[in-house]
N, C-alpha and C positions, 0 to 999 in steps of 0.2 A: 922573776916574784917567784916566789917561794907558793907551791899551792896547798900550800897550809894557812886556815883561818883559826891566829887566838879568842877565846872567850874576852876576851876588850870587842878585840870587831868586830861585834855581828852584834844588827843592833836590827830592832823593830820587836814587836813580839813573838812571843813562842817561838822567840826563835829564828827565826828566820832571817835571814839573810838576805840583807839589800844591796845589791846591781852593784851599787857603786862600792862595796870591798870583795868583789869577785875575779879570781887571777883571773887575768885572761890567759897564761897559762893550764890548761885543768887534766886529772887521769882521765880519760876517755875507756872505757869498756863498749866494745862493739859487736853485735849479735844478731847472728841468719831470723827469722822466726817465717819457715812456706817462702814467698815470695821475696820477702821485707827484708831491711835490713838496717838494724835502730843502731842509734849512738848515742850514749850515754854518759855523760861526764858530770866525774863527783870535786868537791873541796875536803878537800884533809879541817874537823872539828875540833879546838883542844881544847880539851873541859876539863883543869885540873889534869889530872897523873891520865887521863882516858884522847882516844883522839877516837872520834867517828867519822866514816866514808857519809856525803852528805850529797847527796845524788842534786843538780842545779837546774842539768838543762835539760832534752834530751833537743835528737835530729832522726825524722827515717830519713835515710841518707838513697835508699834505692829499689826500685818493687819493679822490677825482672820486668816492665813495660818495655821492646826493646821499637814499637814505632814513633815513640819522644813521650812525647808529658802529653799524661792526661788529667776531668777531671775529678780523681784522683786524687794522679801527683800531689796536684795546686792544697789536697781539700790536709792530707799530708804535711804538708809542712807547717801550714800555718796551722791543723794542731798542738806540732812539732812545738809552737816558736809559744800560741796559749798554752800548754802543757808546760813551758818552758818559768816562764815571766812567772805564772803560780810559781813553780816551786821555787822562785826569785823571789817573792817575795812582793808585783807590781800590780 
């Protein structure tokens, strides 16, 4: 499946992408901010002659805690999930 979504595949209000239309393989950018590693996944939305990279999910993948998971790790996981769902229009 391509990581491109056409205008006809967009659903919902304000151009929000609905979860069923999001491809299983997505472009991902990963970056580090202090002890955090964050991954943001994108799809390309085609509208007429224009292509736009739209973020569809975010994950906090590492926090640099060597002693194992902490309460903060759990909160960051939940925060990433809630941000992703909001971005997907759920």
